[in-house]
N, C-alpha and C positions, 0 to 999 in steps of 0.2 A: 502497498500497498505505500502509495508517494500523497502528497499535501499537494495542493495547487489553490492556485490563487488567482480572480477572477473579478466582476463587479456584475453584483444583481439587477440582474432585466429590470425591477419592477423598483428598488428602494434608489438603486445605483451606488452602494454602498459597495467597498471591497468583501470578497468573502471568502473559505476558503473547502476542498471536499475533499477527500483520504479517495483515491481516486487505484484502482485496482490495476495498474501497465501487461498483467499477465495477460490480460484477454483482451485483443486486439478493437474489438469494435465492442463498444456500448451503449443501449441507448436504457434512463431511467427518470425517475423522479423525483426528485433529491425539496425539500423546502430550505429555503434563502433562512439562517440562522438570525438576521433581523428581521425581517418582515414579516416573517412564515409563509410566503408568496409558496407556492408550487413554482418548481424547473425546473424544464425537459431536459438532459445533461443527454449530449451526443459524441463524447468521448471518443477517439480512433488511433492509437498508438501505432509508433514505428514499428518495425523492428529497430534494437535497438543496437543489432550489430549486423547490420544491411552493410553492403559493402566488404565485409572484412576476411 
């Protein structure tokens, strides 16, 4: 699990989420830790060892 920081699309506050980078393509909904509005998250992780 890795922590990622970004801006909430509802309240514009900086928030963080823990994401599992071992799963390359994900879709889930998580509530903003500041305003509690739902955020649909679509992380896509690239292979960290690509090109080696």
